KOLVEXBA-696440 format. One record per residue (C-alpha): x, y, z. Coordinates in steps of 0.2 Angstrom, whole numbers, padded with zeros to 4 digits, always signed. Each point is the difference from the previous one (the first is absolute). Example, Ala and Ser with C-alpha at 12.3 -4.5 7.8 and 13.67 -1.06 7.14 Angstrom:
residues 2
+0062-0022+0039+0006+0017-0003
end
This chain:
residues 956
+0409+0438+0273-0009+0017+0000-0009+0008+0014-0017-0004-0005+0004-0019-0001+0008+0001+0017-0016+0008+0008-0010-0014-0008+0010-0013+0010-0007+0007+0016-0017-0006+0006-0016+0010-0003-0003+0008+0017+0018+0007-0001-0002+0006-0018-0016+0009+0005+0009+0011+0013+0016+0004-0009-0006+0016-0007-0006+0006+0017+0016-0005+0008+0010+0011-0014+0008-0015-0007-0005+0002-0018+0012-0001-0009+0011-0012+0010+0017+0005+0004+0015-0008-0009+0005-0010+0016-0018-0006+0002-0001-0005-0019+0017-0010+0002-0003-0007+0018-0018-0005+0000+0001-0015-0013+0016-0006+0009-0009+0000+0017-0016-0009-0008+0012-0014-0006+0004-0004+0018+0018+0005-0001+0010+0007+0014+0003+0018-0006+0011+0014+0005-0007+0016-0008+0014+0014-0001-0007+0017-0004+0001+0018+0004-0010+0008+0015-0017+0006-0006-0003-0013-0014-0014-0010+0008+0010-0015+0007-0012-0004+0014-0015-0002-0012+0011-0009-0012+0003-0014+0013-0018+0000+0008-0011+0001-0015+0005-0017-0007+0000-0008+0018-0018+0007+0002-0004-0006-0017+0005-0018+0004-0008+0001+0018-0017+0005-0008+0001-0014-0012+0002-0012+0015-0014+0008+0011-0013-0014+0002-0001+0007+0013+0016+0005+0009+0007-0012+0012+0003+0008+0017+0018+0005+0002+0014+0012-0006+0002-0001-0019+0013+0014-0003+0014+0007+0012+0006+0017-0005+0016+0005+0008+0006+0018+0002+0016+0006+0009-0009+0015+0008-0016+0001+0010-0003+0017-0008-0001-0009-0017-0013-0011+0008-0011+0015+0003+0001+0006-0018-0002-0018-0006-0016-0003+0010-0009+0014-0008+0004-0006-0017-0003-0018+0003-0016+0003+0010-0007+0008-0015+0003-0015-0011-0006-0011+0014-0017+0009+0001-0001-0001-0019+0004-0018-0001-0006-0007+0016+0017-0004+0007+0003+0002+0018+0016+0010+0004+0009+0004+0016+0016+0007+0007+0010-0009+0013+0015+0008+0009+0007+0005+0017-0013+0014+0001-0016-0011-0003-0010+0001+0016-0005-0016+0010-0018+0000-0006+0004+0001-0019+0013-0015+0003-0013-0010+0008-0012+0003-0014+0013-0004-0013+0004-0017+0009-0018-0005+0001-0005+0005-0018+0016+0002-0010+0000+0013-0015+0003-0006-0017+0015+0012-0002+0011+0006+0015+0012+0014-0002+0015-0002+0013+0018+0003+0003+0014-0013+0000+0001+0001+0020-0019-0003+0002+0001-0015-0013+0011-0008+0013-0013+0002+0013-0014-0006-0011+0010-0016-0005+0000-0006+0019-0018+0005+0004-0012-0014+0003-0015+0006-0010+0009+0012-0012+0012-0014-0005-0015-0011-0005-0006+0015-0010+0016+0000-0010-0003-0018-0006-0010+0008-0014+0013+0012-0006+0004+0000-0019+0008+0017-0003+0013+0010+0008+0004+0018-0006+0016+0008+0007-0001+0019-0002+0017+0010-0001+0009-0017+0000+0017+0009-0004-0002+0010+0016-0002-0016+0011+0013-0011-0009+0013+0012+0004+0001-0004+0018-0004-0013+0013-0019+0003-0001+0002-0008-0017+0009-0015+0007-0013-0003+0013-0014+0002-0013+0009-0012-0012-0001-0014+0013-0018+0006+0006-0006-0003-0018+0007-0017+0000-0010-0003+0017-0015+0007-0008+0001-0012-0015+0001-0015+0013-0016+0006+0007-0010+0002-0016-0009-0014-0008+0003+0007-0018+0016+0006-0008+0002+0018+0003+0003+0013-0014+0012+0014+0005-0001+0017-0009+0014+0013+0005-0002+0018-0003+0016+0010-0002+0006+0017-0005+0013+0001-0013+0016-0009+0006+0016-0008-0008+0000-0019-0003-0019-0004+0003+0003-0018-0004+0010-0002+0016-0014+0009+0010-0013-0012-0008+0011-0015+0005+0001+0006+0018-0019+0003+0000-0006-0018-0005+0014-0011+0006+0014-0010-0008-0010-0014-0009-0015+0009-0007-0003+0008-0016-0004+0018-0003-0004+0014-0013+0007+0018+0001-0011+0013-0008+0012+0014-0001-0008+0017-0006+0012+0013-0005-0004+0018+0004-0015+0003-0011-0001+0019+0003+0012+0013-0002+0012+0003+0015+0008+0018+0002+0014+0002+0012+0010+0016+0002+0015+0003+0011+0002+0017+0007+0015+0008+0009-0007+0017+0006+0013+0014-0001-0002+0013+0014-0007+0017-0006-0001+0016+0009-0018-0004+0005+0007-0016+0008+0012+0010+0011-0015+0010+0007-0010-0016+0002+0015-0009+0009-0001+0014+0013-0018-0003+0003+0002-0020+0002+0017+0001+0008+0008-0010-0013+0014+0001-0013-0004+0008-0016+0002-0017-0009-0013-0008+0012-0011+0015-0003+0001-0003-0019-0005-0017+0002-0015+0004+0011-0005+0014-0012+0001-0011-0015-0011-0014+0009-0013+0014+0006-0001+0006-0018-0003-0018-0006-0013-0003+0012-0009+0016-0003-0001-0005-0019-0008-0016+0003-0016-0007+0008+0007-0015+0010+0018-0003+0003+0009-0014+0010+0017+0006+0006+0011-0015+0004+0015+0001+0012+0012-0014+0004-0001+0002+0019-0013+0005+0013+0011+0014+0006+0001+0008-0017-0019+0000-0002-0002+0008+0017+0013+0014-0004-0008+0004-0016-0017+0000+0008+0007+0013+0012+0007+0011-0014-0017+0000-0009-0009+0004+0017+0012+0015+0002-0004+0006-0018-0018+0000+0004-0005-0006-0018-0017+0002-0007+0002-0018-0006-0002-0011+0016+0011-0015+0002+0002-0013+0013+0013-0013+0006-0003-0019-0002+0012-0013+0007-0001-0017+0010+0004+0008+0016-0015+0011+0000-0017-0005+0008-0013-0008-0010-0011+0015+0001+0013+0012-0007+0004-0012-0014-0018-0003-0004-0003+0019+0000+0014+0003-0012-0006-0014-0012-0018+0006+0000+0005+0019-0001+0009-0004-0016-0014-0010-0007-0013+0012+0004+0010+0015-0007+0001+0009+0018+0019-0003-0002+0011+0005-0015+0015-0011+0006+0005-0014+0012+0019-0001+0005+0003-0019+0002+0012-0014+0002-0002-0018-0007-0016+0000+0010-0009+0006-0016+0010-0010-0012-0012-0014+0000-0018+0000-0007-0009+0010+0014-0014+0010-0009+0004+0019+0001-0011+0004-0015+0007+0007-0017+0018+0006+0002+0006+0011-0014+0019+0002+0006+0012-0010+0010+0015+0010+0007+0015-0010+0006+0011+0010+0012+0018-0006-0002+0005-0014-0010-0012-0015+0001+0016-0011+0001-0008-0015-0010-0008+0000-0017-0014-0012+0005-0004+0012+0015-0001+0014-0012-0011-0009-0012-0012-0005+0015-0001+0017+0006-0002+0010-0016-0013-0014-0005-0011+0007+0014-0004+0016-0011-0011+0000-0015-0009-0015+0009-0012-0002-0014+0001-0009-0016+0006+0012-0015+0007+0013+0013+0018+0004-0001+0010-0004+0016+0010+0015+0004+0014+0001+0012+0013+0013+0006+0016-0004+0009+0006+0015+0010+0019-0004+0002+0009+0006+0016+0018+0001-0006+0011-0005-0014+0002-0018+0005-0019-0001+0002-0003+0008-0017+0012-0012-0009-0007-0015+0009-0018+0006-0004+0003+0001-0019+0008-0017+0000-0015-0007+0009-0012+0009-0011+0009-0008-0015+0000-0017+0007-0019+0001+0005-0006+0005-0017+0011-0013-0008-0007-0014+0010+0016-0003+0010-0008-0004+0016+0007-0008+0016-0007-0017+0003-0008-0006+0017+0012-0008+0010-0008-0012+0014+0010-0003+0015+0009-0017+0000-0009-0014+0010-0002+0010+0016+0002-0011+0015-0011+0011+0012-0015-0001-0011+0003-0019-0002+0000-0002+0019-0017+0009+0000-0007-0011-0014+0006-0016+0008-0011+0005+0015-0014+0003-0012+0002-0017-0008-0001-0008+0017-0016+0009+0005-0007-0008-0016+0007-0017+0003+0008-0006+0016+0014-0011-0008+0011+0002-0015+0014-0010-0007+0016+0010-0006-0004-0007-0018-0018+0006+0000+0005+0017+0007+0014+0002-0013-0011-0005-0014-0014+0012+0005+0012+0015+0004+0010-0002-0017-0016+0001-0009+0001+0019+0005+0012+0010-0010+0006+0008+0016+0007-0016+0006+0003-0010-0016+0018-0002+0004-0002-0004+0019+0011-0014+0006-0003-0013+0013+0014+0007+0011-0008+0017+0000-0017-0007+0005+0008-0010+0014+0009+0016+0006-0016+0010+0001-0009-0015+0009+0014-0002+0012-0001+0018+0005-0019-0001+0002+0001-0015+0010+0015+0002+0012+0006+0018-0001-0017+0009+0000-0008+0002+0018-0013-0007+0001+0003-0012-0015-0013+0000-0013+0005-0016-0010+0004-0018+0005+0014-0004-0011+0005-0018-0002+0016+0001-0011+0004-0018+0000-0017-0005-0005+0000+0015-0013-0017+0006+0007-0007+0015+0010-0016+0002+0009-0010+0012+0011+0007+0003+0017-0009-0007+0015-0008+0017+0004-0008+0006-0016-0004+0016+0008+0018+0006-0002+0000-0005-0019-0016+0011-0002+0008+0015+0009+0016-0001-0010-0010-0001-0016-0012+0015+0003+0013+0010+0009+0011+0000-0015-0011+0002-0015+0007+0016-0006+0017+0000-0009+0001+0019-0001+0012+0006+0013-0006+0013+0013+0012+0015-0002+0004+0008+0016+0003+0018+0002+0013+0009+0011-0002+0017+0008+0014+0011-0004+0005+0011+0015+0010+0015+0000+0012-0003+0014+0003+0019+0003-0019+0003+0003-0008-0017+0003-0012+0005-0014-0006-0013-0012+0005+0005-0017-0009-0013-0010-0001-0019-0003+0012-0012-0009-0005-0016-0008+0008-0016+0005+0008-0002-0018+0010+0016+0003+0006-0005+0018+0005-0017-0006+0010+0006-0015+0006+0017+0005-0002+0000+0019+0018+0002+0006+0007+0013+0011+0008+0015-0010-0011-0002-0016-0008+0017-0006-0018+0000-0006-0013+0012-0005-0017+0002+0009-0012+0014+0002+0010+0011-0012+0016-0002+0011+0016-0010+0001+0002-0011+0016+0015-0010+0007-0006-0017+0006+0007-0002+0018-0008-0017+0005-0014-0012-0002-0007-0004+0017-0017-0008+0006-0010+0004-0015+0007+0018-0002+0013+0008-0011+0010+0013+0009+0006+0013-0011+0009+0018+0000+0000+0013-0013+0014-0001-0013+0011+0014-0006-0001-0004-0018-0009-0011-0013+0016-0009-0007-0003-0018-0002-0018+0001+0007-0014-0012-0006-0019+0003+0000-0008-0010+0013-0012-0009-0012+0014-0010-0010-0007-0016+0008-0016+0002-0010+0008+0003-0017-0003-0012-0014+0017-0007-0006+0006+0006-0017+0003-0016-0011+0018-0003-0007-0006+0001-0018-0007+0018+0003+0015+0006+0008+0011-0008-0014-0010+0009-0013+0002+0017+0010+0019-0004-0001-0002-0003-0019-0009+0016-0002+0014+0009+0009+0013-0009-0011-0009+0006-0016-0001+0018+0007+0019-0001+0004+0004-0006-0017-0009+0014-0009+0008+0013+0012+0017-0007-0003-0003+0000-0019-0002+0019+0002-0019+0002+0001-0006+0014+0011-0011-0004+0015-0015+0007-0009+0004-0010-0016+0002-0016+0011-0016+0003+0008-0009+0003-0017+0006-0017-0006-0004-0010+0015-0017+0009+0003-0006-0006-0017+0005-0018+0004-0008+0000+0017-0015+0011-0003+0003+0014+0013+0003+0018+0001+0018+0005-0006+0000+0014+0013-0004-0012+0014+0013-0012-0007+0013+0014+0000-0004+0003+0018+0002-0018+0004+0016-0002-0009+0009+0015+0008+0010-0010+0013+0005-0012-0014+0005+0015-0011+0011+0007+0014+0008-0017+0003+0005-0001-0018+0006+0018-0001+0011-0003+0015+0008-0015-0008-0007-0012+0012-0006-0018-0004-0019-0002-0002-0007-0015+0011-0011-0010-0012-0007-0018-0003+0018-0005-0004+0010+0011+0011+0002+0001+0020+0009+0014+0007+0007+0002+0017+0005+0016+0009+0004+0006+0018-0006+0016+0007+0003+0004+0019-0007-0014+0010-0010-0007-0015+0005-0013-0013-0012+0000-0015-0002-0014-0012-0011+0005-0015-0008-0016-0007-0016-0001-0010-0006-0017+0006-0016+0004+0009-0006-0001+0018+0002-0019+0003+0017-0002-0007+0007+0015+0007-0007-0005+0017+0009-0017-0002+0016+0009-0005-0001+0012+0014-0001-0013+0013+0014-0010-0007+0011+0016-0002-0004+0006+0017+0004-0016+0008+0017-0001-0010+0004+0018+0005-0005-0002+0018+0011-0015+0002+0015+0009-0007-0003+0016+0011-0005-0010+0015-0016+0010+0003-0018-0001-0006-0003+0013-0014-0017+0007-0006-0003-0004-0019-0015+0007-0009-0006-0003-0018-0013+0006-0013-0002-0008-0018+0015+0010-0006+0012+0001+0014+0008-0008+0016+0006+0012+0013+0012-0006+0014+0003+0011+0014+0019-0002+0003+0016+0007-0004+0008-0011-0013+0010+0004-0017-0011-0003-0015+0012-0013-0007+0000-0010+0017-0019+0001+0000-0001-0006-0018+0010-0016+0004-0014-0005+0013-0012+0000-0015+0011-0009-0012+0005-0014+0012-0019-0005+0003+0001-0010-0017+0009-0013+0009-0012-0003+0015-0015-0010+0003-0013+0014+0001-0014-0011+0009+0012-0006+0013+0008+0018+0002-0018+0007+0003-0003-0012+0014+0016+0006+0010-0006+0011+0014-0018+0000-0006-0006-0001+0018+0006+0018+0003-0008+0007-0015-0015+0010+0004-0008-0005-0017+0001-0019+0005-0006+0003+0017-0016+0008-0008-0002-0015-0012+0002-0012+0015-0013+0010+0010-0013-0002-0013+0004-0018-0004+0000-0005+0018-0017+0009+0002-0007-0011-0015+0007-0015+0008-0008+0004+0017+0016+0000+0009-0001+0018+0007-0014+0012+0004-0008+0011-0014+0004+0016+0009+0019-0004+0003+0011+0013-0008+0018+0003-0005+0004+0011+0015-0002-0015+0012+0015-0008+0006-0008-0016-0001+0001+0000-0019+0019-0002+0000-0002-0015+0013-0014-0007-0011+0011+0001-0015+0013-0010+0009-0012-0013+0006-0007-0003-0017+0017-0001-0009+0000-0017-0009-0019-0001-0001-0011+0001-0015-0007+0017+0007+0018+0007-0001+0002-0008-0018-0016+0007-0006+0005+0018+0007+0017-0002-0010-0010-0006-0016-0012+0015+0001+0015+0013+0003+0009-0006-0016-0016-0002-0010-0008+0017+0006+0015+0011+0002+0015-0007-0010+0003-0007-0017+0014-0013+0001-0002-0006-0018+0001+0017-0008+0014+0005+0011+0010-0015-0005-0003+0005-0018+0006+0018+0003+0016-0005+0010+0003-0013-0015-0001+0014-0012+0012+0011+0010+0012-0014+0001-0001-0003-0018+0002+0018-0004-0018+0002-0008-0003+0013+0013+0015+0011+0004+0004+0007+0017+0008+0018-0001+0009+0008+0015-0004+0019+0001+0010+0002+0015+0000+0013+0015-0012+0015-0003-0001+0016+0008-0019+0000-0004-0011-0015-0006-0001-0002-0019-0016+0007-0008-0009-0016-0001+0005-0005+0018-0007+0017+0006-0018-0004+0001+0002-0015+0012+0012+0010+0012-0003+0019-0001-0017+0004-0008-0011-0010+0011-0009+0016+0006-0008+0004-0018-0005-0018-0002-0008-0003+0016-0006+0017+0005+0009+0006+0015-0007+0014+0009+0013+0013+0006+0001+0000+0019-0005+0018+0002-0016-0003-0010-0004-0017+0008-0012+0005+0014-0010+0013-0011-0001-0013-0014-0006-0014+0011-0013+0011+0008-0006+0005-0017-0002-0018-0005-0009-0004+0015-0012+0015-0002-0004-0006-0018-0001-0018+0006-0013+0004+0014-0011+0011-0011-0001-0014-0013-0002-0014+0012-0018-0007+0000-0010-0003+0015-0016-0009+0003-0014+0011+0006-0015-0008+0009-0017+0006+0007-0001-0005+0018-0018+0004+0000-0008-0010-0014+0016-0012-0002-0004-0001-0019+0010+0014-0007+0018-0006-0004+0011+0010-0013+0019+0000-0003+0007+0017-0004+0017+0008-0001+0003+0013+0014+0001+0014-0012-0017-0002-0006-0009-0001+0017-0012+0015+0003-0004+0006+0017-0013-0001+0007-0003-0019-0005-0018-0006-0002-0006-0018-0003-0008-0001-0017-0012-0013+0006-0007+0007+0016+0006+0018+0000+0009-0002+0017+0016+0009+0003+0006-0015+0011+0013-0005-0013+0016-0008+0006+0016-0009-0006+0003-0019+0000+0015-0009-0005-0009-0010-0015-0017-0004-0008+0002-0017+0008-0001+0008+0017-0016+0009-0006-0008-0017-0005+0005-0008+0016-0008+0015+0011-0016-0001-0011-0003-0018-0001+0009-0007+0016-0003+0014+0013+0001-0012+0015+0019-0004-0003+0012+0008+0012+0010+0006-0015-0016+0008-0007-0003+0010+0016+0019+0006+0001-0001+0005-0018-0016+0010+0002+0007+0009+0015+0015+0005-0010-0011+0006-0014-0011+0011+0012+0016+0008+0007+0006+0003-0017-0017+0009-0004+0004+0013+0014+0018+0003-0007-0007+0002-0018-0013+0013+0006+0012+0009+0011+0016+0001-0011-0006-0003-0017+0012-0006-0014+0014+0001+0013-0008-0014+0009-0002-0011-0016+0019+0003-0004+0005-0006+0018-0012-0015-0001+0008-0005-0018+0017-0001+0009+0009-0018+0001-0003-0008+0017-0008+0015+0008-0014-0005+0013-0015+0011+0004+0009+0004+0017+0016+0006-0010-0011+0010-0012-0009+0009+0015+0017+0004+0007+0008+0006-0016-0015+0012-0004+0000+0007+0017+0019+0003-0001-0002+0009-0017-0014+0011+0006+0008+0004+0017+0019+0003-0005-0002+0004-0019+0011-0014-0005+0001-0006-0018-0013-0014-0003+0010-0010-0012+0015+0000+0011-0010-0006+0015-0008-0014-0011+0017-0006-0007+0007+0000+0018-0015-0011+0006+0002-0011-0015+0018-0003+0005-0005-0004+0018-0013-0012-0005+0012-0009-0012+0013-0001+0014-0014-0008+0012-0005-0012-0013+0018-0006-0002+0003-0001+0018-0016-0010+0003+0005-0011-0015+0016-0004+0008-0007-0004+0017-0012-0012-0009+0014-0009-0008
end
């Protein structure tokens, strides 16, 4: 069917405005999806970002809606579900335009919707509501809005690949079944997904087990260009390294990125962790680029994120350094380049990120991966090849999570007071998330909710095989509404230098759970620290003498590298090794392989230098079919190309086996290509611990001693919170978590935590496969023996941590950190507010503030500083509030500081956690004693942070 024929299938009012909407011609996804949706089929539309998927779903729905308008019956007709509230903001603008043209009422409903709007929606429901999975759970139980859902005929689930990959998807899967039970008509579901592997499995998950569906999969319709760079330090980079206090290798990467940003109009620079985004942001601030950039990630405030999004869209910014926070379809305008800092670690993630560029039909999507080290480069070229070949990782939903099931059972009881086991099982199994749910599992969850949860929220009558509401329905409501979110709240821990009592920074719960044991070395704030103790929400540390064996503090955030990617890196190593052994030079080998992988021969030559050194030394090259084992000092290194999850599984099993032999707990770390055990043991003896694993039951072995595992305690903490067993603000440092683990052993909560641990962190099936191949000889194990220094391919994990994670030499640390702070403060944006007319509000970077300040509305010089634009609106429109009066007082006091001290005052007021009183004291001290202003601000920020943590612990 051609494009014109598809347009003719839509009703006249829609056809009349297609040109105005910029939808002539229709895009390929629209041409292919619209006829299928008009047929009434459940449809999963899989297409790259920026190809008009939203309109592909909504135009045929609007068309059918307008055909039925005689006039509209009151009630919601379309539910549009998105994973992020920020996507809702973007969508509302687009959908409101269509609504105004077609006389269709559109509204957004989520956690930020104010009470007045909620009341209006309940009294007069919109035709189309945009919401999140969590808010749908609320709407399903609302008295008036539940009635409004009876008229629903269509559900659109945007970014369904993102939702289905975790427990939010499980919740939504049952939620959609509950919505079907409310609606009078059968509901048509349209899922919108970025390009993923095995889309049929995702479609089945979306619609449920017994329903038919169509998959409209549109291959990348536009050219996608991906380049992998491995910058080599030049003499220019050595000078730059001094300026930004970094290794020349780091400086080379920063310079390369700066050049790329300068050569483009709008750039998204993706990093894999928030810490990396912040570090790069600091480097660019110190560089003082003419091309301004901002940082964007989920931990930043809404105002900061919106400023970065709108800045890139308006052209005020040239680039935004971001994490997965901008991976989804938030509107940031036309991006002409995506840079990925470090390996993207998955092919599907690379496709989604690069797909954000050339976000217009006919444009080329351009991406550049800037590799960090040799492993990173080889991994990146493998992932690039897999992405462009369509070898994408499939979405893997969690297996029938019991914590989500408990919450949904509470929801079912709110809707109907009595359920038989048979009816509940039939209903739940219609959702793909629980298609294989057994009656015994249902009974276990019900038993927990009725007899072990305090207060009980279910009356479970096991002999009668029914369950009903408890006597006190209030506790059922409280349980349901207090546990709506499946997203774990990640606690942060203050890192305190035991020698000086200063707070160095903060660690996420993930790191503390997996790595938080005494003696581990980790890198933070450009230095290496020894962990002494985790105590009462704080991590006590001391400076370490060297970086040997140190890990970066953001490892808990890293995306796992799949087994298949690591194996292909191993195969690439094997190919290079074979060519070198045939007598080819390193350059000749690089030339041959660079043409195969489409990368620079010079960059590949750099990346293969350690491998060349390995072959030249007569050492075996670890690959997809060869594991090597060596010992060096107090380390045993297994080199194995099995990816993160398999290597984590093997590390746990090997560590347990070695610990049993040695009679002491040993530290074992891993990356996608190595397992490093910190103990003294001959390589041959260590290898035997790997080989004998083929004879054990891996699932059972992983359960042994699991209660002592930080990773398990973290999973148990999150699961117990979802079950409503422990408070939302409980953390791993609390001694009660160990007691809770013992109390929950044998319960469905404990079982779910184990299930989540094995699903999220390990790969039992693939590990069995690997051990079987080792046992059969398909994968060889070669003992390298005792070494006086690590082999070249082991070195990056042990000795070269400084170049990879950017250590700052101790003698330069103070000067460097002050330089970063000065650059940060000058680029920090503050909100200026006229205390006279209360109309003038503007957000400006400190560096752009010109003294004397004048209001552009009334001409007054009474311009002060407020924390946010929201505070300005509160002062103007609700002056009688106590908060308004307090904020007005602070703004007036800041006027005095700005007029007396000028830009210095603006810098101080931009400091983190600095109050007006603190600002007055700092500025007086600087003027009186001539102290360095930035040093005074940084010291005040540290004290403020310490007070914040102290207050937080007292509240707990």
